[in-house]
C-alpha positions in Angstrom: 0.0 -0.1 0.0 1.6 3.3 -1.0 -0.6 5.6 0.6 -0.3 4.1 4.1 2.4 5.9 6.1 5.2 3.5 7.4 5.3 3.2 11.2 8.1 5.2 12.9 10.1 4.1 16.1 8.6 5.3 19.3 11.9 7.5 19.9 13.2 8.0 16.4 17.2 8.6 16.4 18.0 8.3 12.9 17.9 11.4 10.6 15.3 10.2 8.4 13.0 8.9 11.1 13.1 12.3 13.0 12.5 14.0 9.8 9.4 11.8 9.0 8.3 12.2 12.6 8.7 16.0 12.3 6.8 16.1 9.0 4.0 14.1 10.4 3.7 16.4 13.4 3.0 19.1 11.0 0.4 17.1 9.4 2.1 17.1 5.8 0.5 15.2 3.3 1.9 11.6 3.1 2.9 11.9 -0.6 4.9 15.2 0.3 6.6 13.2 3.0 7.7 10.6 0.4 8.7 12.8 -2.2 10.9 15.1 -0.1 12.5 12.1 1.8 13.4 10.5 -1.7 15.1 13.8 -2.7 16.6 14.4 0.5 17.9 10.8 0.5 19.4 11.6 -3.1 21.1 14.8 -1.7 22.9 13.0 1.1 23.9 10.2 -1.4 25.2 12.5 -3.8 27.5 13.9 -1.1 28.6 10.3 0.0 26.3 10.0 2.8 27.7 13.2 4.6 25.3 14.4 7.3 23.3 17.5 6.2 24.4 19.3 9.4 28.0 19.4 8.1 26.6 20.7 4.7 25.2 24.1 3.5 24.4 26.3 0.6 27.6 25.0 -1.5 26.4 21.5 -1.3 22.9 22.3 -2.3 24.0 24.2 -5.2 26.4 21.6 -6.4 23.7 18.9 -6.1 20.9 21.0 -7.9 23.3 21.9 -10.7 24.2 18.3 -11.1 20.5 17.6 -11.6 20.3 20.0 -14.3 23.6 19.6 -16.0 24.1 15.9 -15.6 20.6 14.0 -14.8 18.9 16.6 -17.1 15.8 16.8 -14.9 12.8 18.9 -15.9 12.3 22.4 -14.5 9.6 21.2 -12.1 11.5 18.4 -10.9 14.4 20.3 -10.0 12.0 22.9 -8.2 10.7 20.0 -6.2 14.1 18.8 -5.1 14.9 22.4 -4.2 11.8 22.5 -2.0 12.7 19.3 -0.3 16.3 20.4 0.7 15.0 24.1 1.7 12.5 22.3 4.0 15.3 20.0 5.4 17.5 23.0 6.1 15.1 25.8 7.1 12.3 24.1 8.9 14.0 20.7 10.1 17.5 21.9 10.8 16.7 25.5 11.5 19.3 26.8 9.3 19.0 29.3 6.3 20.5 28.7 2.9 22.0 31.9 1.5 22.7 32.9 -1.8 21.8 29.8 -3.6 23.2 30.0 -7.1 22.8 26.9 -9.1 22.3 25.9 -12.7 18.7 26.0 -13.6 17.2 23.2 -15.5 16.0 24.1 -19.1 14.3 21.1 -20.0 10.5 21.8 -20.1 7.7 19.6 -20.4 7.6 17.2 -23.2 4.8 17.6 -25.5 3.3 14.2 -26.7 3.8 13.2 -30.3 0.2 13.2 -32.0 -1.1 12.5 -35.6 -1.9 15.3 -37.6 -5.5 15.8 -39.0 -4.6 14.2 -42.3 -2.7 11.4 -40.6 -5.5 10.5 -38.5 -7.9 10.6 -41.5 -5.5 8.1 -43.6 -5.6 5.7 -40.7 -9.3 5.6 -40.4 -9.7 5.2 -44.1 -7.8 2.0 -43.8 -10.3 0.7 -41.0 -13.6 -0.7 -41.6 -16.5 -2.2 -39.5 -16.8 -1.6 -35.7 -13.1 -0.9 -35.4 -13.6 2.1 -37.8 -16.7 3.3 -35.7 -14.9 2.9 -32.6 -11.7 4.7 -33.8 -13.6 7.6 -35.3 -15.7 8.0 -32.2 -12.2 8.1 -30.0 -10.7 10.5 -32.7 -13.9 12.7 -32.8 -14.1 13.2 -29.1 -10.5 14.1 -28.8 -9.4 10.7 -27.1 -5.8 9.5 -27.5 
């Protein structure tokens, strides 16, 4: 079950358990908790498991730039990753991240490739019977 929060220890001592308990105490959505924890773990692993209390703006800049330059993430993906680490530092650790200057992702949303009107008509012309009726209905109603 993806939407059921995993149980936490009674007295969380590990960083991620404490972070999850912190988020749950603020009644954050479980999906947000999962997303933020995934990005925070990625951030920690990128810096060879260095503890976030020993890191700061330089490490955040390096990681976010790596997401854009080497992993070629989309703009909104990089924004989500940024929100996760800003939450970690500002809300959880109580530290400001000053002068963030990282490479911005420039990969926008990818538009789906669709048939032109003429291509769709040519495909429909090759069909017959109930298949043609069903395909014409789907095409005419805007379904893909």
